[in-house]
N, C-alpha and C positions, 0 to 999 in steps of 0.2 A: 653337243651338250657339255662335254668335258672342257672344250675350248671356252665356252661361255663361263664355266665355273672359274677358270683361270683368269680370264679378262676382267671378271667382276671384282677381283681383289684390287684392281689398280685405279678404277675411277668410280666416283659416286654417281648418283642419278643425274645430276646436272652436268656431268662430264668434267667436273673440277676435281683436282687431286685433294684428298682429305687425309691428313696425317693420322687421324684416328680410325678411318674407315676400315683399314685392314684388320686392326685389333678388334673392332666391333663385329666385323663379319665373322672372324674366327671364333670369337666368343659365342655368337649366336648359333653357329653351326654346332659347337660343342654342346651348348644347352639343348639343341634339338636332339642330338644323339643320346645324351644322357637321360632325357625325359620321355623318349618315344618308345621305350620298351613295352609299356602297357598297350599302346596303340597297335604295335606289330602283333602282340599276342591276341588282341581282340580280332584283328584282321585274319589271322590264321584260324582261330576258333570258328569264325563265321564261314571261312572257306570250307572247312571240314564239314560244318553243319549243312551248308548248301549242297555239297556233293552227296551227302547222305540222303538229303531230301529228294534229289532228282536222279539218283543212281539208276533207277529203272526207266527213266524217261529219255535218256540220251545214251549214245554209245559209250560203254565203260572206258574204251581207250581214250576218248576225248576228255572225259572227266579225270581219268588217271593222269594224263599228261598235264592237264591244267592244274590239278592239285599238287603234282610233283613240282611244277614250276613255282607255285606259291610257297611250298615248304622250303625249296632251295633258297629262294630270296629271303625268307624269314631266317633261315640258318645263317646266311651271309650277314644279315643285320646283327644277329645274336653274337656271332664271332667277333665282329668289329667292336661291338659295344662291351661284351663281357670281358674280352681279353684286353680292352683298352688300346686297341691298335690306332685309334684316332688321336692318341697323344703320345705315341712311342715312335721315335725316329731310329731306334736301334734294331727294328725288325727288318725283314727282307723287303718290305715295302714301307715307304715313308708315311708319316701321319697324314699328310695332305692327300696322298693317294687314297688312303683308307677312308678319309672323310668323303672324298668324291664318289668312291664306289658305294659307300653307305647311302648317300643321297640318290644315286642311280638305282640302287636296289629298291628304295622307297618308291621312286617313280614307276619302276617296272611292276611293283605290287599293285599300284593304282591302275596301270595299264591292264593288269590281269583281271581286275574287277570290271574294267571297261569291256574286256572281251566277254566276261560273264553276262553283261547286260545286252550284248549284241548277238553273239553266236550261241549263247546258252539260255536265251530268254524263253521261259515256259509258255505253254498255250493255255493252261488253266489259270483262271483269274486269281484264285487263292494263292497259287504258287507265285504269280506275278507280284501280288501284294507282299508276300514273304521276301522275295528278292529285293523289292523296293525298300522295305524296312531294313534289310541287311545292308544295302548300299548306303542308305541314309545314316544308319548307326555307325558304320565304318568311317564315314565322313565326319560325323559329329565327334567321334572319339579321337580325331586326329589334330586336336587343338595344339598339341605340343609341337607340331610342324610349323606353327605360325612364327617361331623364332626366325625362320628364313622364309620370307613372304613368297618368293617365286616357287619354292618347293611345296608350300601349302597350297598355293593356287593351282599348280600343276596336279597335285595329288587329288584334290577334290574335283578338279576339272576333268581329269581322265576317268573318274568314277561316275560323276553325275551327268556330264554332257552326253555320253552314249545312252544313259538311261532316259534323259529328256528326249533325245532324238527317237529312241525306240518307242516311247509312249506316244509321241507325236505321229510317228509312222503308222501306228495301229489305228489312230483316228477315233472320232467320236467325241462328244462334249466332255465326258468324264476324263478321257485320256488327254485331250487337249489341255484341260484344266490342270491335270496332274503334271503334264509336261511344263506348263507355264510356272507352276509353283516350284518345280524343281529348279528351273533356271533362276527364279527370283531368290530362292534360298541359297543357290550357289553364289550369286552376286553379293548377297547380304553377308554371308560368312567370310567371303574373301575380303570385303570391305572392312569388316570388324577385325579380322586377323591383321590386315594392313595397319589399322590404327593401333592395335596392341603392339605390333612389331615396331612401329614408329616411336611410340612412347618408351618402349624398352630400350631401343637403340639410343634415343635422346638422353635417357637417364644414364646409360652406360657411358655415352660420350661426355656428358657433363661431369661424371665422376673422374674420367681420365683427365679432363681439362683442369679440374680442381687439384688433382695430384700434381700436374705440371706447374700450376700456379704456386703451390706450396714449395716445390723444388726450386723454382725460380726465385721466390722470395728468400728462401734460405741461402741460395747461392749469392744473391745480391747483398744480403746482410753480411755474409762472409767476406765478400769483395770489399764492402764498405769498411769492415773492421780491419781488413788488411791494409787499406789505404790510410786509415787513421794511425795504425802502428808505424807505417812508413813515414807518415808526416811527423809523428812524435820523434822518431829517430833523427829526422832532418832538422827539426827545431833544436834538439840538443846539440847537434853538430855545429850549428851556426850561431850559438849564443854570443860569441865574441864579436860578431859583426852585427851592429845595431840595425842596419838597413835590411839585411837578409832576414833577421829575426822578425821585423815588422811585416815583411812580405809573406813569410811563412805563417804568421799569425792570421793575416787577412785570408790566406788560402784555407786555413783550418776553419775559420768562421764560415766561409762560403760552403765548404764541404759539410759542415754541421747543418746548415740551413737546407742544403740539398738532401741530406739524409732524412731530415725531419719532414720535408715535403714528400719525399719518396714514400716514407712510412705512412704518412697520412693518406696519400693517394691509393697505395696498395690496400691499406685497411678499409677504406671506403669502397673500393671497387670489388673487393672480395666479400665484404659483409653484405653488400646489397643483394647479390644472388643467393648468398647463404641464408639471408632472411627469408627469401622465397622457398628455399629447400626445406629449412627447418620448420618454418611456419606451415607449409603445405603438409609436411609429414605429421605435425601435431593435429591438423584438421582431419587428415585421412585416418589417423589412429582412432578418432571419435566416431567414425562411420561403421556401418555393418560390414565386417570382413570375415572371410574364412580363416581357419586357423593358420593355414600356410601364408595367406596374405598378411595377417597380423604379424607373423614372424618376419616376413620380408620387410614390413614397415618398421618393425622394431630394430632390425639390423641396420637399415638405412638411417634411422634416426640416431642410433648410437654412433654410427660411422661419421655422420655429419657433426654430431656433438663433439666427437674426438677431434675431428678436423678443426673445429672452432677453438677448442681448448689449446691445440698446438699453435694456432695463429695468435691467440691471446698471449700465450707464453713467450713466443718469439718477439712480438711487439713490445711487451712489457720489459723483457730483458734488453732489447735494443734501446728503449727509452732510458733505462737505468744506465747502461753503459755509455750512452751518448750524453749523459748529464742533463736530460730534458725533464727529469722528474722534479716537481716542486711540491712542497708540503704546505697545507693550510694550518692555521691555528685559530679555530673557531669553537664556540660553545656547542656541545651536543650531549645527548643522553646515551651513555654507553650501554645501559640496560636495553634500551630500545634497539640498538644495533645488533646486540647478541640475539635478542628475540626475533628480529627481522630475518637474520641469516638462518636461524633454526627453522622458522616457518617456511622459508624459501626451499630448504632441503628436506622438509618433513615428508612430502609426497614421494620423493625418490627413495627415502629410507623405508617408507612403508611398502613400496613396490619391491624392494630388495629383501623384505622380511626381517628388518632390524629396527631397533628403536633409536630415536634421536631426541635428546632432551637437554635442558639447561638447568644449572644450579647457580643462583646468583646470591652472593653474600649481601645481607641487608645493610651492612656498614659501608658499602660502596657509595660514594657521593652521587647525588641525583644528576648533577651536571658537571662535566669536565671540559677542559679546553685542549684541543689537539686536532688531528686530521681524521675525521670519521670515515672518509672514503678509503684511505689506506688501511685503516684498522679493519674495515669491512672486507677489503681485498685479502688481507692476511687470514681472517677467519674463514672466508669462503675456500681459500686454498687448503687450509688445514682440515676443515670438515670434509671437503670433497676427497682429500687424500685418505682420511681415516675411513670414510664409507667405502672407498674402493677396495681396501684391504680387509674389510670386515664382512663376514658371511653369516655369523651367528652372534647373538647378543646385540650390541649396539654401540652408540657413541654418546658421550656426555660432554657438554661444554660448561666449564666452571668459571665464574667471575669472582675474584677475591681481592680484598684490600690488604696490602702489605704495610704501607706507611702512609701517614697523612699529617700535614701541618696546615697552616693558614693559607698558603699560596699554592702548594703542590701536593700531589698524591702519587703513590706508587701502586700500580694495579698489576695483578697477576691473572692471566687468562690461560686456562688449560683446555686441551682437547684430548680426551682419553677414549680409546677404543678397546674392543675385545677381539681384535683381529689377529693376524698371523705373527706379529712381533718382528723385531729386527735384531740381529746379532750385534753385540757391542762393537765388534771390529768394523762394522759398516756405518756406525753413527756419523763419523766425520764426513764420509763420502756422500751422505744424503744431501748435504747443503751445498754441494758443488754443482755448477751448471752442467747439464747434459749427462748427469750421473744418476744411477739408481743402485739400491742395495743389491739387487739381483741383476747383473749385467749379462748373464748368459743368454745363449740363443734359445734356451728352453724356458725362459722366465714366463710366469703365468699372467702377470699384470702388465698392461701397456703403459704408455706415457712417454713424454720427452725427457723427463728428469729435470725440468726447469722450474716446476712449481715451488719446491722447497728452497731452491737457490734464490728465487725472487722474494720469498718470504724472509729469508735471512737478510737480504740487502735492505728490504723495506724496514725491518725491525732495527737494524743498525743505523739507518739514516734517521730514524725517529729516536735515536739514543737509547734503545732498549737492549735487552738480552734475550736470547733464544736458546732453548735446550730441549733434550729428549730423555725420557726414561722408558726402557723397553725390555721385554723378556720374550724370547721366542716361544710361540704357542700360547701366550697369555695376553698379548696386546701391547699397545704403545701409548705413551702420554707425551704429547708435544706441548710445551709451555713457553710463554714469553712474558716478560715483565717490562712495562712501559711507564716512564715518568710523564704524568699529565697534569696540566694546571687545573685549578678549581674555579669554576665559573661563579661570578657574583650573582646576586638576586636580580640585578637589573638587566643581566644579559639573557637574551632569549634566542631561540632558533626559529627560522622561517619555515621549517618543515612541519607539516601537520602531523597529528597523532596517527599511529597505526590503527587500521580498522580490521576487524575480523574478516578473514577471507571468505567466510561462509555467508556474509551478508549479501543479499541479492541486490542488483543494481537496476535502476530504471532511469531512462532519460535519453537525450539525443547528444551525439558527439559529432563534431565537425572533423572529418579526416582529411588532412591536407597532405597529399602524396602524389607524385608524378609517375612513379613506376607502376605499370599495370599489374605485375605479379604481387608486389607489396600491397597494392590497393586491395586485391582480392583476399590476400591472407589477413590483413588488418580488419576488413569488413566482417569476415567470417569469425575472427576472434572476438570482435565486439558483439556479434550476435550470440556467441557462446556465453558471454557474461551478462546478457540481457539488455544490451544497449542498441538503440537505433543509430545508424550512422548516415551522414550526408557527405559526399565526396567532392573535394575541390582539388584541382590538379596543379595549382600554383598559388602564391600569396595574394595576387590580385583578385583571383576568383574567391579566395577565402574571405577577404575583406567585404566583398559584395554580399556573400551569404551572411556574415556576421551583422551587417547593417539591416538585413531584411528579416532574419529569422532569429529565434532564441535557441541557444545551445547550453548544455550543462558543462561541457569541457571541449577543448580543442587538442587534437593530436597533430603536431606540426613537424613536417620534414624541414630540414635546413637548406639543402641544395635543390633548387627548383628553377625552371625557366621563367622568364619575365620578371618575377619578383620572388626572392628567396624568403625563407621562414624568419630570418632575423629582421628584415625590413618590415614584413607584414606584422610581426609582433610589436615592433616599435610604434608603427602607425596606429595599431589598434589600442595600445596603451594610452597614446595621446588622445584618441577619441574618447576613451573611458574617462580620462581626467576632465576633459572639456564638458562632457555630458553629466558627470557625477554618477555614472552607472556603477553597479557592483562589479568588483574585479572578477573576470572570467578566467578560470584555470586553463593555462596553456602549457601543454606538456610536449617537450621536444621528443621526437621519435626519429632518430637519425643514425646513419652509419658512421658519423664523425665521432670516434671514440678515443682520439689521441689526447695527450695531456693538454689541459686548458679548454677543450671543447665544451665540457660541462659548464665551466665557469662562464664561457662566452655565451652560452644559451641563457643562463640565469641573468647575466648582465644585460642581455637584450630585452628582458622583461618576461621571459618564460618562468614558470613556477617549478617545474620538475624536468627530469631527463630520463629517457629510455634509450639505451644503445641497441642497435641492431646486431645480430638477429634478436628479435623480441620474443620472449617466452610468454605463453598465454597466462601462466600463473603471475609473472611479474606485471604484465599489462593489467590484469584484473586487480592486483594489489594496489598499484599506483592509482588507478581510476577510482577504486573504492575510497582510498585515502582522501582524494581531492573532491570528488563529487559528494560523498556523504558528509564530509566536514564542511563543505561549502553550503550544504542545505541548512545547517544549524546556525 
């Protein structure tokens, strides 16, 4: 058996080497040890109870030896668990050896119960029933052993198989039935435990893979940056030679395109499974869970959310440094953007026990000209940062007018919190990439330190100014001032008005998505907001549904086999024009979130855009905006 434990660390079930298998196995063994103390205590209590019940029915020496063996095995488990020998290599035995002996002790405890059901089986029916209940109870309380499937199977097998054989050996209809039920229960709980173990192992393996993906992405980004720096040095060196300069320029353009393609591919490939992870956790959070399960879901959701934030920060910083960021100059309603962002974060603020509100100066122009997407991004970063460092009180977003003439206006936006505050000596460091006010190993708040660096660069690229006012223990105020144009009366925006998120939805949505996990997540989210959905797996199938049935909106993925979302949207818009039909809202729901992807979707004929991973609140808000406005 010890040899099996050792060999099992090298190969997975299919016989193929798995780079994560060893880590997953060790983690599952540790979870088994740390969570099985109660089961061992139950087993010992039942053993003492059983010996007390039949003390005068069997020779005391037999019962004493059996009970002494059970107590000894229990103490072995307690010593390994309580002293933490399973994670100490500086003891006289290694951690791996301690783990193996713990598992063997568990198996021997099960064998002890098997001996009880064979050599110590009572003759009176009432005592037989008591023993059966004890054995079933010990088996039922051993769910913590399911972290390691073979240990759990062996444990319940050594306990219940001898009982089933003994019942069958006694004979009679009742005992035959009891024997069969015991075997059926054994198979059922082993199958259930195997499924639980498989799901737990898959989730752990997925987490390890995601961590490796982020490391590889960071390493690749650093490598690209190093190549760009080397290229810049080379260009400066060969300025005098016109031919070499042209060659270096061409090489720089090629590298820039390669980097853009790499970032786009990495973003899409990571966001697609992340949409499944975050979406499934959102759905699971709405189900009936125990307190422990809800805590586990909350931890997993926060971890996935943190992983996505890191990914977004790295991609944004890479795009800025690569010069891939372009800015729009279109009319928009600044008040609407501020209110949208506040509504988006209101639920999270409520869950954190703080308030989040906005104060908008009436003198601010109704419509201005600038880049609404980048202003929204700056606000989201500042509000998220303020909420992270605020545990009491809350956050206020203020919108003020500083100057105004016929063509241009100067707007000041403030995000003030009642959080921990920041020392004056740390203010300049805040806006540097990969830096935080508290860089010690004991810092309380996480993050990459990229958010404020991205905010600073976006503000500067929009010709604005950014500043901070803060006092330790009293909170912070981040502000920025932007010059924006004033929109004329003839200029209008294509975006519909915001609709109250409490308004209930009714209708049918065509979901065009080829990924099975994302299909399931989207359908469940649509059910949550009250919408019926019909699934199409590619653009060609979507066109067939649109020609035959009526829908209130379409959620369209962009990258799909046979026909992508862009082509399907273009063809449907042509059919609408030919038939004179009312325009059907088509909303992009895609993992393509690089610069220009949103504009590409709108240019193809789509009405709005949702980047993956999709949040249920954002999905409901967008659908309410289009479906309800489309009804009027």
